[in-house]
C-alpha positions in Angstrom: 0.3 21.4 1.8 0.0 19.2 -1.3 -1.1 15.6 -0.9 1.5 12.9 -1.6 1.4 11.4 -5.0 2.5 7.9 -5.8 5.0 8.0 -8.7 5.8 4.8 -10.6 9.1 4.8 -12.5 9.4 3.3 -16.0 10.2 -0.4 -15.7 13.1 -0.1 -18.1 14.4 3.5 -18.2 17.0 3.1 -20.9 16.6 6.7 -22.2 17.6 7.7 -18.6 20.7 5.5 -18.9 21.8 7.2 -22.1 21.1 10.6 -20.7 23.1 9.8 -17.6 26.0 8.4 -19.6 26.2 11.5 -21.6 25.8 13.8 -18.6 28.6 12.1 -16.7 30.8 12.5 -19.8 29.9 16.2 -19.8 30.4 16.6 -16.1 33.9 14.7 -15.9 35.1 15.6 -19.4 36.2 11.9 -19.7 35.5 8.6 -18.1 37.1 5.2 -18.2 35.4 2.8 -20.6 35.6 -0.1 -18.0 35.1 2.0 -14.8 32.0 4.0 -15.7 29.6 1.4 -13.9 31.3 2.5 -10.6 29.3 5.7 -10.7 26.3 3.8 -10.1 27.3 0.8 -7.9 24.7 -1.8 -7.8 22.0 0.2 -9.7 20.3 -2.3 -12.1 19.8 -0.1 -15.1 23.5 0.5 -15.2 24.6 -3.1 -15.1 25.1 -5.4 -18.0 22.0 -4.1 -19.9 23.6 -0.7 -20.2 26.5 -2.1 -22.3 24.5 -2.2 -25.6 23.3 1.4 -25.0 26.8 2.6 -24.6 27.9 0.7 -27.7 25.1 2.5 -29.6 26.1 5.9 -28.3 29.6 5.3 -29.4 28.7 3.9 -32.9 26.3 6.8 -33.4 29.0 9.3 -32.5 27.3 10.6 -29.3 30.4 9.3 -27.4 33.9 9.3 -28.5 36.7 7.1 -27.3 40.5 7.5 -27.1 43.0 5.6 -25.1 40.4 3.7 -22.9 38.5 6.9 -22.2 35.0 8.0 -23.1 34.0 11.7 -23.8 31.2 13.6 -25.5 31.2 13.1 -29.2 30.3 15.3 -32.2 26.8 13.9 -32.5 26.1 14.8 -28.9 27.5 18.4 -29.5 25.3 18.8 -32.4 22.2 17.4 -31.0 22.4 18.9 -27.3 25.2 21.3 -27.3 23.3 24.4 -27.9 22.3 26.6 -24.9 25.1 24.8 -22.8 23.6 21.3 -23.2 20.3 22.5 -21.6 18.4 19.7 -23.4 20.7 17.2 -21.8 20.4 18.5 -18.3 16.7 19.3 -17.9 13.8 17.2 -17.1 12.5 14.6 -19.5 9.3 14.9 -21.5 6.8 12.2 -21.7 6.5 9.8 -24.6 3.9 11.4 -26.9 0.7 10.3 -28.5 0.3 11.3 -32.1 -2.9 13.2 -33.4 -4.4 11.7 -36.5 -5.9 14.1 -39.0 -8.0 13.5 -42.2 -7.6 16.8 -43.9 -8.4 19.4 -41.1 -10.6 16.9 -39.1 -9.0 15.2 -36.1 -9.8 11.5 -36.1 -8.2 10.6 -32.8 -4.8 9.8 -31.2 -2.6 6.7 -31.5 0.3 5.1 -29.8 3.8 6.2 -31.5 4.8 2.6 -31.8 2.5 2.3 -34.8 4.7 4.8 -36.6 8.1 3.8 -35.5 8.8 0.4 -37.1 10.1 -0.1 -40.6 7.7 -1.7 -43.1 7.2 -2.1 -46.7 4.1 -0.8 -48.4 1.4 1.4 -46.9 1.3 2.1 -43.1 -2.3 1.3 -42.0 -4.0 2.4 -38.7 -7.3 1.3 -37.2 -9.0 4.2 -35.5 -12.5 5.5 -35.1 -13.9 2.1 -36.1 -12.3 2.0 -39.6 -8.9 1.7 -41.4 -6.8 4.6 -42.5 -3.5 4.9 -44.6 -0.8 7.2 -43.4 0.1 9.7 -46.1 2.5 11.9 -44.0 4.0 12.1 -40.6 5.0 15.3 -38.9 7.3 14.0 -36.2 8.1 17.4 -34.5 4.5 18.4 -34.1 3.4 14.8 -33.3 0.8 14.6 -36.1 0.1 12.3 -38.9 -2.2 12.7 -41.8 -4.3 9.8 -43.2 -6.8 9.0 -46.0 -9.5 6.3 -45.9 -8.5 2.7 -46.5 -10.6 -0.3 -47.1 -9.1 -2.7 -44.6 -5.8 -3.8 -42.8 -5.5 -1.1 -40.2 -3.7 -1.9 -36.8 -4.2 -0.5 -33.4 -1.9 -0.7 -30.3 -2.2 0.9 -27.0 0.3 0.7 -24.2 0.3 2.1 -20.7 2.9 4.9 -20.2 3.0 5.5 -23.9 6.2 3.4 -24.5 6.6 2.0 -28.0 6.1 -1.7 -27.3 3.6 -4.4 -28.2 2.7 -7.6 -26.2 5.4 -8.5 -23.6 7.7 -11.4 -23.6 6.0 -12.8 -20.5 2.5 -12.7 -21.9 3.6 -14.2 -25.2 5.4 -17.0 -23.3 2.1 -17.7 -21.4 0.1 -17.8 -24.6 2.7 -20.3 -25.9 2.3 -22.4 -22.8 -1.5 -22.5 -23.3 -1.2 -23.5 -26.9 1.3 -26.3 -25.8 -1.5 -27.6 -23.6 -1.5 -25.7 -20.2 -5.0 -24.9 -19.0 -5.8 -21.5 -17.8 -6.5 -21.6 -14.0 -10.1 -20.6 -14.6 -13.4 -22.3 -15.3 -14.1 -22.3 -19.1 -17.4 -22.4 -20.9 -18.0 -24.9 -23.5 -17.6 -22.3 -26.3 -14.2 -21.2 -24.7 -13.1 -24.9 -24.6 -14.0 -25.4 -28.3 -12.1 -22.2 -29.2 -9.1 -23.1 -27.2 -9.0 -26.6 -28.9 -9.2 -24.8 -32.3 -6.4 -22.4 -31.5 -4.2 -25.4 -30.4 -4.9 -27.2 -33.6 -4.2 -24.2 -35.8 -0.8 -23.7 -34.1 0.5 -27.3 -34.0 3.3 -26.5 -36.5 4.5 -23.3 -34.8 4.9 -24.2 -31.1 7.2 -26.9 -29.8 7.9 -27.8 -26.0 11.6 -27.9 -26.9 12.0 -24.4 -28.0 11.3 -22.0 -30.9 10.2 -23.1 -34.3 11.4 -22.0 -37.7 8.8 -22.7 -40.4 9.4 -22.7 -44.1 6.5 -22.0 -46.4 6.0 -19.1 -49.0 8.4 -17.3 -46.6 10.5 -18.3 -43.6 9.0 -17.4 -40.1 10.8 -17.8 -36.8 8.1 -18.3 -34.3 9.7 -17.1 -31.0 6.7 -16.2 -29.1 8.9 -13.5 -27.6 6.9 -10.3 -27.9 7.2 -7.3 -30.2 10.2 -5.6 -28.6 12.2 -8.7 -28.2 11.6 -9.6 -31.8 12.7 -6.2 -32.9 15.9 -6.8 -30.8 16.4 -10.3 -32.4 15.9 -8.9 -36.0 18.7 -6.4 -35.4 21.1 -8.9 -33.6 20.6 -11.6 -36.2 20.9 -9.1 -39.2 22.6 -11.7 -41.4 19.8 -14.1 -41.5 16.7 -11.9 -40.6 14.8 -10.0 -43.2 15.1 -6.3 -42.2 12.5 -5.2 -44.7 9.5 -7.3 -43.4 7.3 -6.7 -40.3 7.9 -8.1 -36.9 5.0 -9.3 -34.8 4.4 -10.3 -31.2 4.8 -14.1 -32.1 7.2 -14.3 -35.1 9.7 -12.5 -37.4 10.7 -13.2 -40.9 14.0 -14.7 -41.8 15.7 -14.6 -45.2 14.6 -17.3 -47.6 17.9 -18.5 -48.2 18.7 -19.2 -44.4 20.5 -22.5 -43.9 21.6 -24.5 -40.9 25.1 -23.2 -41.4 24.3 -19.5 -41.7 21.8 -19.8 -38.8 24.4 -21.4 -36.6 26.9 -18.7 -37.6 24.5 -15.9 -36.8 23.8 -17.4 -33.3 27.5 -17.7 -32.6 27.9 -14.0 -33.6 25.1 -13.0 -31.3 27.1 -14.1 -28.3 29.2 -10.9 -28.7 26.2 -8.9 -27.7 22.6 -7.8 -28.7 22.1 -5.0 -31.1 19.5 -2.2 -30.7 16.5 -2.1 -33.1 16.6 0.5 -35.8 13.3 2.5 -35.9 12.2 4.7 -38.7 14.7 7.6 -38.8 12.0 10.2 -38.7 10.5 8.7 -35.4 13.6 9.9 -33.6 12.9 13.6 -34.3 10.9 15.4 -31.6 11.2 12.6 -29.1 13.5 13.8 -26.3 16.9 11.7 -26.1 15.6 9.3 -28.6 18.1 10.6 -31.1 20.6 9.0 -28.9 18.6 6.0 -27.9 16.3 3.7 -30.0 16.6 1.3 -27.1 13.0 2.0 -26.0 12.1 -0.4 -28.8 14.3 -3.1 -27.3 13.8 -6.0 -24.9 17.2 -7.5 -24.0 15.9 -10.0 -21.3 13.4 -11.4 -23.8 15.9 -11.6 -26.6 18.5 -13.2 -24.4 16.0 -15.9 -23.2 15.0 -16.6 -26.8 18.5 -17.0 -28.0 19.2 -19.3 -25.2 16.4 -21.7 -26.2 16.7 -24.4 -28.7 15.7 -23.7 -32.2 14.4 -26.1 -34.7 13.6 -25.9 -38.5 10.3 -27.5 -39.4 11.9 -29.1 -42.5 13.1 -32.7 -41.8 16.8 -33.2 -41.4 17.4 -29.5 -40.7 16.6 -29.5 -37.0 18.9 -27.3 -35.1 19.4 -27.9 -31.3 
């Protein structure tokens, strides 16, 4: 007899939600656009957070609607319909690591999140103690090819291989420390000095009353919300966020012409629902069910919490409560 093995489910299995919605449409032929949650009564992933996933499936053509009913759409037929929807009804594959190659030499492996986000300019990695510039990505074979770069490489590793950076909870804890909360540990003199310096450097980008929008050479919204929540916010506030610039764990860039009026209008529009992040289109190839679901890059709870805070511009007379 085999020994029992502890299995920990993913904390936010949104790819499972997408698969289950599609499988239900396939099983029942059509389901009600208001009654579908009744198939999973009280099961948390199929509550309010499933609504943005269903909206994405509809907008992308994976689910069609007619007369208040939902059914399999043309995009699902094209992506999963071969061999009687075997890809849709079989077990899931794990999120992959990508092999990094310099010529024929294997440098190592990286988390896929480093390859999924949109960015301008070269994509730089930090691996094997130096920086590399990505020259080509083979999404189906999960490989990327690089050449040596001088500096600027990035590294990110996450448990479970999910494409996400620092969490909302951890970034909020960092924000609290920068605002003056002392960690519940004994600090060395060197640590005390370093913490004081960090607080001094971040005086203009943390505020006890909420998030801060800072105008300088560009406009940065310091959310302290984490990577995935910031990706979600950038997509949701598309009218004021800069879609071409990078997102970090602590901030995202806004358009340089953002005003109090346009900001207030974008917040009002966001009340209609959050939008899913848009990853690099190539990143969706070869990752099972990610053709139907970029929501692995999303953090709806963190984005909701950030939108419900007060937001203030650093420029006098433009404070927004």
